[in-house]
N, C-alpha and C positions, 0 to 999 in steps of 0.2 A: 443337356448337360448338367450336371449334379454340380453344383458348387459347395465344397467343404467349408464351413463356418467353424472357424477357430474358436476356441471358447479358452478364455484367459480367468485366473480364478482372483478373487479379491485380493490375494496375496500377490500375484504377479504384478498386477496395476498398482499397487503400494509400491514395489519394488521399483517399478519404472518410474514413480512420480519421486521417490528418492535417488534415481540414477540422473533424470532429467534436469531435477531442479535446481541443483547445485551447480551443474554446468551451465544452464541457461541463467542462474544468477552471477555467477562470474563472468560473464559475456556481459550482462546489462552492468554488472557494475563496472567494468574497464570502461564502459562506453559513458556511464553517469560523469565518472571521475575524468574523462577526457573533454567532455562537453559542458562542464560545469566547473565550480572551483576546485581545484585540485585538493585544498585541506576539506572540502566537504564528501563526508563517508554515505555509505547506503542507509544507516538509519537516520543520518541527517535528512536524506532525500524522503525517504519513508516518513520521517515526522513532517517535512514541508507538504508530503501528497495527502499527510490524513489531516493537517490542518486544512488544506485547500478544501476536503470534502465535510470537515466539521469545524467549522469558523466557531470561535467559542468554547474549544474543548477546554477541559481541564488537566493539568498535569496529569494526574494520575491515569485518566483515559488514555491519553496519548503513550504513558509509559506503559499500560497493559496492551496495547495494540503493538506497539513496537517490539515489545519483550523484555523491557529494561527493568530495574529496580529504580524506585522513586528517586535516589541519590544521583545515579547514572544520568536517569532522562534531567534531572536539575542542570548537571552540570552539562549536557548537551543544550538544553534551551538557553543556559547563560552563554553559550556560544552562539547561539542564532540570533537571541538577543543582542547581544555585541556587534554582532554583523549586520544588524538592522533587516534580518530578514522575517524576524519574528516580533509582535508586541504582545507585553504582558500587560494585562490589565484588570483592575478590581472589576468584579461581577457589580451591573449597576442596581441588581437587588439584594444580595448577599455579599458582605463587604470582606466576607471571610473566604471567599472563593474566588479565583483568579482564573482569568480567561485568557487563551491563547489565539492570536489571530494571524495571519500572514501579511506581511507589509506587501507594497505592491513590487518592490525590490524580490523580495521571496518569490512572491508568484511568477515574476520575470526569470528568478533564476530555475525554479522548477520547470516553467514552461521550456524554457531553451534546451536544457538538457533532457526534458522528456521527450520532446519532437525530435532532437537528435538523436537519442537512442531509438525511438521509434522507425526514424528513416533508416536505422543501420539495419534494424529487425526487419523492416521491409526490404531492404535489398538482400539478406540472407534467405529470406521467404522466397523469394522470385525464383530461387532456384527448385522449389516443388512443383510439381505436377499440380493443376486446377484440383483435382481429387485428393490430393495428399493436404491441399492447402485448407479444404473443406472439412476435411478430417481433424487437421489441427486446430482450427477455429470451432468445431463444434464440441471436441473434446476440452477444449478452455472455458468454454461456456459451460458445458456440466461440472467443472472441476470449481469454478467460480460460484457455481449456484450452490454445490455441495457445503463448500468453506465459507459462503455467505451465510447462508442459513444457520450454520452451527455459532458463527460469529455474532449474528445478530441475535439469536437466542441468547447467548452468554451477555451480551451488552443488556438488553433487556432485562436478565435475570438480576445482573449486577444493578441496574440502576432501580428495579423495583424494591430490591432490597437495603437500597441506601435511603430512598426516600419514602416509600410505599408505593409508588407508582413511576412510571417512566418519566422524567424530566425531558428527554429530546428523543425524538426519534432520529436512526440513524438516515442520512440522506446517503444515498449511494450516487456513482456514476455521474455525478453533474457534467464534468469533463471527459475528457477523454485518458486523463492522467490515470495511470493504475499505481496500485501501492508494490513499491519494489522490495 
């Protein structure tokens, strides 16, 4: 018996991503707010998640990753610092540079909201067959690889332009938390 393989164009795939990601993010956003502090937005959580993976990052590095202007990121960071979720410190070797680090409270806030959201998603995904679940997993791995490679290349290029050589290498997936 011949099996017909359906071929989708790159445009079809791009459109599916554009359709599925906002819907998925709406659900994730709702769960993060439900299980985190009510006044904590998705950019707050994305910032906490980024700092969890990139301890000591600069404001401009975080702003670039989150997609906010420096002034907007500065306001968001002021809020996180005021709520004792992030610490701002002067860099030990370069007094002109400020580093950002999660506090224990920031790590706990991130972990609680991330774990509760992951549990919710697991319950939703239990409705899938084993093969559908495998397909979702494999597709997410492919997407993560495609977009991580692009992000790493952009990050390394920018680091090289700023200092002549990359001053830090991105550390990925130390924990199970994902950037949302």
